[in-house]
N, C-alpha and C positions, 0 to 999 in steps of 0.2 A: 666341846671346848668353850669356856666362858668367853664373853666378848672381849676382844683384845684391841687396844688402840695402837696402831702402827706408829713407830717413831722413826726408824731408819728410812722408811719409804713414804713418810707423810707428805713429802713435797713432790713426789713423782708425777702427780697429775696436775700440779699447779702450772699455769702458764708462766713461761720465762723463769722457771725455778732455778735455772743455772746462773741467774744474774744476782749480783751482790745486793741490790736494793730489795729484791723479793725475799732473799734469804734473811736479811736483817729485819724486814718487816714482821717476820715470824719469830723474832727473838734470837736470830742467828748471831754468833760471836759474843753473846752476852756471857755464856759460860766460860769461854776462853778468857775474856777480859777479867772476870771475877777471879779465875784461877791465877792468872799472871799477876794481877795486882795484889791479891790478898793471901795467897798461899805460897809457902816455901816449897821448893821442888820435892824435898823428901816427904812432905805432907801429901803432896799429890800422888806420889808413888804409893804411900800407905793407903790412901783412899781407894785407889784402883785395886790394890791387893784385897782390901776389905770387900769390894764389890764382887769378887770372884770371876771377873772377866777373864775368859780364856781365849787364846788366839783363834780366829775364825779362818785362818788360811789352810788348816788341815791337821796340824799336830795337836792343837788344843792345849798348848802350854800356857800356864797362868801369865797374863800380860805383866802385872805389877812385879811378880817374882823375876821375870826376865830382865826387867829394868834394874833390879838390885845387883845383877851380875857385873855391872859397870864398875870399874875401879874408882874408889872415892877420890883419889888424888889426880884424876884426869884433867887435862887442860882443854882438850878438844874432843868433842863427841859428834858423831854423824848419825843421822836417822835415815834409814833406807826404807821406803814404803814399797812393799811388794805389790805392784799392780800388774804383774805379769799374767796371772790368771790363765794359764795354759792347760789346766786340768780339764779333760774332756767332760762335757756335761755341765760345766760351771760357767755362770755368767752374771752372778750377783754383783761383783765388783764393777763390771761394765755398766750395769744399771745405776749404781751409785755415782759413778764418775760422769755419766752423761745426763743424769736427771737432777743430781744434787751435789755438784762438785765442791761447793763451799762447806758442806758438812764434813767432807774429807779434810779440807784445808783447816777447818777449826780444830778437828781432831789432831792434826799435825802440830798445830800451835800448842795444844795442851800437852801432848807427848813430848814436844821439844822443850817446853818449860820444865817438865818433870825430870827429863834426862839431861838437862843443861846442854842441849844440842846447839851447835853453831851453824850447821848446814844440814838441810834435809834434801834428799834425792827421791823423787817419785820414779821408780823404775817401771815403765809401762810397756806392755806387750805391743809389738810393732804393728800388729793387725788392727789395733784400736785407732784407726785414722780419725774418725769423727770425734771420738772421745778425747783424743789428744788435743784437738783444737778447742773443744769446749772447756777442758780443764786448763789449758794455757790461757784462754781469755779470762777465766775465773781467777787464776793466779795473778794475771796482770791487773785486774780490778782490785784484788787484795793488796797488791803492792802500792797501787795508786792511793788506796785508802789508809796506807800506813800500817797494814796488818802484818806485813813482812818487811824485813830490812832492819834498820836501826831503831832502838828505843821504842819497841812495840807497846802500844797503849800508854806511852809516856813513861815507861819504866826503863830500867837498865838492861832489860832482856832484848837481845837482838838475834835474829836468825834469818838466814837466806834459804830459799827453796827453789829447786830446779826440777824440771821434768827430763828424764833420760829415757830414750826409746830403745828397747832391746832389739835383738835381731831374729826373734822368732824361735828360740830354742826352749823346749819344754824343761830341760834340766836347769835353766836359769831361774825357775821358780824356787829352787833350793837356794837358801840364803847365801851360802858362800859362792855358789855359781853365779848368783845375781851380782855379788860384790866384784867378782873377777870380771864379769862383763862390763860393769859400771866403770871399772878402772881401764877399760879399753883392751882387755885381754880376752882370750878364748874363754867362753863360759864353762869352765871346768870346775866342779866343786872342789873345795880345798880339803886336805887332810886336817882333821881336828883331833886334839887341840893344836894351836890355840883357837878358841872360839871367837866369833866376831865381837863379843862384848869386851874382850881383851885386845884383840888385834884384828880389826875388820877392814873397812874401806880405808885405803891409803895408809894402812898399818896403824890406824887409830881406833879407839874404842867405838863400837858401832852397835846400834839397835836396829833390828829388822822387824817391822810389823806389817801385817796385812791391812789392806784398805778397809775392810769391814770392821776389823778390830778397832782401828782408829776412829771410825765413824760412831762407835758406841760411846766414846769418851765424852762428847758434849752432853749426852743425855744422862750419863752417870752424875755429872756435876750440876746439871740443871734440875734433875728430878730426885737425885739422892741415891745413896747406896741401898736403902731399904726398898725403894721401888725396883731397882735392878735385881735385888735378891728375891723379890716376890715373884719373879718370872722364871720359869724353867723347872728343872728337877734338882735333886740333892746336890750333885756336883757339876751341874751344867746350868748356869744362870744367864738370864738376860734374853733379849730378842735375837732372832736369827732370820736371815734371808735364806729361803729355800728356793732352789730352781728345779724345774721339772721339764723334761723333754721326752720325745717319743710320741706314739699315737694316742695321746690323751686328748680330751675335748678342749682343754684350756691350758696348753703349755705356757710357761712363763716364770716370773720371779715373784714370790710371795713371802710376806713377813708373818712370823708367828713366834711365840715363846719357844725356846728349846724344849723338846720333849714331845712333839706330836709324833704320831706313828707314820710309818711309810704308807700304810693303807689309807690313812687320812689324807696324806699328801696327794695320793693318786685319785682317790674317789671323793674327797671332801668337797662340799659345795663352794667353799672359799678358796679351793686350790685347783686341782686338775680336773675335777668333775667327772672322773671315770674315763673309760676307753671309748674311742670312736669306732664307727663302722662295724659294731658288733664284735670287736676283738676282745679276747681275754688277756690276762696277764700270765706270762710264763715266768718272768722274774723281774727284778729291779736292781740296778746298781744305785744305791741310795745316796752316795756321798761324793760323787766324782769317781772316775773310772778306777782309781787306785785302791779303793777300799774293799772291793770284792762284790759278790752278788748275793741277793736274797731270792729264794724261791717264792712262789705264790703263797705257799703255806707259812712263810716267815714274814709276811708283810705287816704283822702287828708289832714288829721290832720298833722300839722307841728310838727316835732319832735324837739322841743326846750323846755325850762323850763316853757313857758307860755301857748302856744296854747293847749297843751294836757289837761289842766284843763277845757277847753271849751267842752270837750267830756266826762266829768265825771270821768276822770282818776286821780289817786293819784298824779302823776307827771311824769316827763320824766323817772325817775328811772335810770337804767344802759344803756338804749337804746339797750337792747338785745331783738330782735323781735322773737316771736314764731308764725308762720303762722298756722292757723287752716284751713284745706281744707274743701271744701263743702260736702265731703262724711263723715265727722266726726260726730259721735253721740254726740250732745251737752250735753247729760246726762252723758256720760263717761268723757267728758272734765271737767264738774263740779265736778264729784266724784274724779278725779285725783288731782284737785286743792285742794279740801277739805282734802283729805287724806294727802297731803304733809304738810299742816299747822297743822293739828291735830298731826302729828308725830313730828313736829319740835318745837311746843310750849314748853317752858321750864317749864311751870306749876306754876310759881310764882303767876300770877294774875288769880283769879277765873274766871272772864269773858272770858279770853283767853283760859285757860285750858279747861273749860267746853264748852265755845262757839264753839271753833274749833272742839271739839269732837262731839258735837251734830250736828253741821253743816255737818260733815262727815257722821254721821249716817243717817241724812235726805237725803243727796245727794246719799248715797249708796242705800237707798230704792227707790229713783226715778230712779236710773240707773238700778235696778233690775226689773223695770216695775211694781212697786207697789206704785207709787207716787200719791199724791193727790194735787188738785189745792191749797189747803190751805198750803201745804208744801212750795210752792213758796213764799207765803206771810211770812211764818215762816223763810225762809232763809234770806229774806230781813230784817226782824225784828231782827234776831240774829246778822247779820253783821252790822246793824246800831247801835247796843248798845254794841260795843266792840272797844277798842283802846285808843290811846292817845288823839285823837281828841275829843271824848266825855269826856276825863279826867278820864279814867277808867283803865289805865295800866301803867306799868313802862316803857315799850319800845314800839316801833312802829310795832312789829310783828303782833298784832291783826289788826291794820290798814291795813297792807300789806295783811293779809288774807281776810279782809272784802271786799276790793275793787274788786279783781278778782271775788270772789263768787257773790257779789251783782251785778256787771255789767253784768256778764254772765246771771244771772237770769232775770234781768230787760231788757236787750237788746235782749235776745232770748226767751222771755216769750212765745210768740206765738208758737214757736217750742216745748217748754216744754209742754204747754197745749195740743198741738196736740198729742204728745206721750201719755200723761195721758188719754186723751179721748178715745184713741184706745186700751187701756188696756182691757183684757178680764174681764167680770163681776166677782166680788168676789176675784180678785187677791190681792187686798189690804188687805182684811180681812184675807185671807189665809196666806199671808206673815207675817202679824202682829201676827197671832196665832202661827206660827212656831217660830218666833223670841222670843215671850214671853215664849214658851215652852223650848227653848234652854237656856234662862236665868234661868228659875226655875230648870233646870237639872244640873246647875253648882255645883261642889262640894263645900261644906261649909268648910272654913278653920278651922282646928283644930278638925274636926270630924273624928273619927276613921273609 
């Protein structure tokens, strides 16, 4: 790969990069000032559309196009910044907020001007304790400098900004679940339509954008659309923060243009630098848990919004890679995945509530050495018949649950079958007998 100059992460190693003075010394807020003073909101929207910026939160929807869904005659607009980042294996937003919080705040100003926002809410994952205090101090500095509030940069543009801390629910990463939680209600995704652009927070038109998406905005207006278009692949433009975890030599968060391969992310000198302790790669979940799994033979998959679908994945997701070493028991991997989604389902949709629960029970039985060949077919059947894609759910959580479970079973089926065939005779029957006995011995509610 040609030499790439990081932009999203350029301040990560600067001392005191979280302070306003340091950020402004590198040209910070100059792009926002130029945009707010010299450009009409509709022109900002068109420039973002021209850039090809797609949402970095998972779905990859074009950012500028999303802004055009807002009604033209609106009086009040809210901007919700999705800083929940609960997708397993993903921590790029955390790096942005703790190392360069003013980059996010500048992106919020540009997006706020473009969408004529009156109030912005940063919805932050509750576990981000340190990041909350860093971002709050940065926001206080920005207010003291007149960057938020009334008449920003001496113009008639005014916008307030608040940080709202979530309660730790994965489903609140879905934009309508986020809005429900923001309003003080249980974080249940809403039935759509109406979509947030028409009726979102507090029943007003609302835009929901991811942290990394907004952090791209200052660089688009500072360096130009042509620069942004020069990075990436045909339909996937711009820089991207990739995260990698697992038994690699250098886990962490790295920036590159969209379009590096999963193999390069794991073994590249600028990224993971290969496996430690002599381990090999069994597979890799390349974009956060929900997208599905790649086998070792599929590591040349290009990590952009298009090529990943050629490998049966849900999408690029958050580009948070989780490397599975060759000594991992694939049965335990499946059980851990199923347990997570069973726990995080909000329970509104029957096929998600029951499907993720039954999938976890089946995966647990397989992991305990009591699996059956038919269980593998059952896992595929369960995960094929749940989600928004078959039209059976309110939100995409069951789709995100289905893809990793289904791809693990399908791509590693031979390994599952080998484990099942080597089980001691009678173990299935004995396990089922003990399970049924435990169920019948449960106390009956209301009985003395």
